[in-house]
C-alpha positions, -999 to +999 in steps of 0.1 A: -433+141+027-415+176+033-438+202+053-457+223+033-449+263+037-479+271+055-472+241+080-436+255+083-447+293+088-473+282+113-448+265+135-426+293+132-457+319+145-463+290+172-428+290+185-416+325+182-451+342+198-464+317+219-444+304+244-456+277+273-473+301+297-459+310+331-468+324+361-461+363+361-440+367+393-454+396+407-489+393+396-487+356+408-478+371+445-504+399+443-533+371+435-520+344+463-521+374+486-555+383+479-573+346+469-603+366+461-589+375+426-585+337+416-621+327+425-639+353+404-660+345+374-644+369+356-609+353+360-620+322+353-643+333+321-615+355+308-590+327+315-608+304+293-608+326+265-580+305+242-598+273+248-630+290+238-619+306+204-602+272+195-635+257+200-653+284+177-627+279+151-630+240+149-670+245+154-673+270+123-644+262+097-665+249+067-692+279+078-665+305+078-655+293+044-690+293+027-693+331+041-662+339+027-673+322-013-707+342-004-690+378+002-665+371-026-697+367-050-715+398-030-691+422-033-709+441-008-710+478-015-705+490+015-707+469+055-730+482+083-723+468+120-748+471+148-737+466+184-739+479+218-714+479+245-685+453+244-698+443+213-697+477+195-659+481+208-654+447+189-673+462+158-648+488+159-618+465+153-641+451+128-643+489+111-605+489+109-598+453+098-623+456+069-613+486+059-576+477+056-579+443+042-612+443+022-611+478+008-647+485+018-662+514+041-674+505+076-699+525+095-717+517+128-757+523+124-773+542+154-793+517+169-820+541+177-824+548+141-850+522+137-861+519+174-872+554+181-869+573+148-884+547+126-860+557+097-855+534+070-822+532+054-810+524+018-788+493+024-790+477-008-759+453-017-743+462+017-731+437+048-747+442+081-728+428+104-746+421+137-724+412+171-741+405+207-732+383+236-768+376+242-786+384+215-819+399+228-817+438+229-848+452+214-829+485+200-805+457+182-828+434+166-847+464+160-819+475+137-810+441+125-851+441+110-843+473+094-812+464+077-825+431+063-858+452+053-834+479+035-816+450+015-788+441+035-772+406+041-771+399+078-741+382+094-747+379+134-721+368+157-740+355+188-730+337+218-764+326+233-778+296+211-812+301+203-816+341+204-839+362+188-808+375+165-799+343+156-838+339+142-835+375+124-800+371+108-795+357+072-766+337+085-753+332+123-717+324+136-719+310+168-691+325+191-690+294+214-676+313+242-699+292+264-717+303+292-706+339+306-719+342+343-697+375+350-717+411+343-681+420+323-680+403+292-644+389+284-643+356+266-673+364+244-655+398+235-626+381+222-645+357+206-667+382+186-632+400+176-617+364+169-648+357+146-647+392+127-610+384+119-615+349+105-646+361+085-621+389+071-593+364+063-618+336+045-632+371+025-603+379+012-586+349+010-556+366+033-534+337+040-510+354+063-540+365+081-555+329+084-520+313+097-518+340+122-554+332+136-543+296+135-519+306+163-543+331+182-554+299+207-522+292+223-513+329+219-539+338+240-525+313+267-497+331+265-509+366+269-530+353+299-497+346+316-478+380+314-475+401+341-489+437+341-488+440+377-472+472+379-505+488+361-525+471+388-506+489+417-503+521+402-541+527+397-553+513+426-556+545+441-560+563+409-591+586+403-591+588+364-567+575+335-566+575+301-563+547+278-549+549+243-550+530+210-553+537+173-561+523+144-573+483+145-563+485+181-588+515+192-617+492+200-589+476+224-585+507+239-624+515+240-633+480+257-602+483+284-617+518+294-648+503+296-638+476+319-616+500+343-649+516+347-673+484+349-652+464+372-628+494+391-653+524+393-621+539+378-628+572+355-613+561+326-618+574+288-602+562+258-587+579+229-569+575+197-537+586+199-543+615+172-569+627+195-555+628+229-532+657+226-563+677+209-578+688+240-577+658+267-540+661+273-551+695+295-558+675+323-525+652+324-509+666+358-480+651+371-481+611+381-518+611+362-520+574+345-521+563+310-525+527+295-514+526+259-522+494+238-502+497+205-499+469+176-468+470+156-481+485+123-482+517+107-499+539+136-469+528+160-447+558+153-472+583+161-482+561+191-451+566+206-446+603+195-481+613+214-468+591+246-434+607+249-453+639+246-478+633+275-446+616+295-432+652+291-462+667+307-458+647+337-482+612+328-472+580+340-473+561+310-480+520+311-471+509+274-479+475+258-462+472+223-445+514+217-412+521+244-397+552+247-381+575+269-403+579+307-425+552+299-432+513+319-436+488+294-457+462+292-451+428+284-468+419+252-467+387+230-454+392+192-479+388+165-497+394+136-509+435+139-546+423+135-540+396+162-521+419+189-550+440+205-567+408+211-537+394+229-532+429+246-567+429+260-567+391+273-535+406+293-552+436+304-581+413+312-563+398+342-546+429+353-582+448+355-597+419+375-567+421+398-571+458+404-610+455+406-603+429+437-576+454+452-598+487+449-620+466+471-650+457+443-663+425+428-656+426+391-686+403+388-713+424+403-707+459+391-733+485+405-762+491+385-758+468+356-771+433+348-758+410+323-786+417+292-792+453+293-824+459+269-822+490+255-854+503+234 
């Protein structure tokens, strides 16, 4: 029997974009010289992301199809997201993906609007997407409850089974990331992005995106094997840095900056490449480190222009995706632009884990933080 076109295309994606993982030479040497780096929970959990995404897709195949059909019937007027921390960075990804693929305006609601200001919003005919690892934060739960009362359909992406969020939502998609014991969320963040992307693909019946997501678990394995050790060594003694993204990759930049703060006690600020030259660039001095995450879409040219400008100011630029004069290229796995930010974050996580240990920290136990932050 002849292969289907879809099957042939998927084989091509996997063959070209997800080679068998190999140990990155310098990173491997660093990890062998610093054995504690491979003993962290962050290392084990982040490295398991590909398998967890695969488990999520297999467990929820019918659920995603049903939700896609329900959203096509509902035709929501707009989308509201509810999330905190890393989950809110996943919501930023959702904003750009849904706005570009489903053509619906997406906005994040401030949890305090419901939990503190007690303001009732009009969300009739809207879709509310709630994202949470624990499903327990009081302000998130208050927002979701308010969205339901206001007339929104609530779909929750949640990792913890039996959580209060699961009970509140109209529909729940389990992230299937499994227990995450490191305070720094890694596999649950990537599982959130993977879930949002799959929901969007089913909603819009985007076959190209669906095929790209079929290849995602293998590509995450390949991305884990890429060598970003040059960035780790450059940041070992740094005091501050920028992390840049744009468009669908901006949420990934925000996630990376948060992880540098959390796990490495490194002051890192995330900016859109469209904004960094409007003020923040004044901080750049010779050797100032910049990490850039640039997917191959309409934002690439502007990202490259901004990076070349910063390099001209003396910044030491480490770039995943965009390349140009004065930049150090970070290896990437080529994929659909909607998928590339996930793969870059996966490579970044391994680097951040190594950097944390190099700087003398324990990435699993950041100071002043706990796994569940119960904000009111």
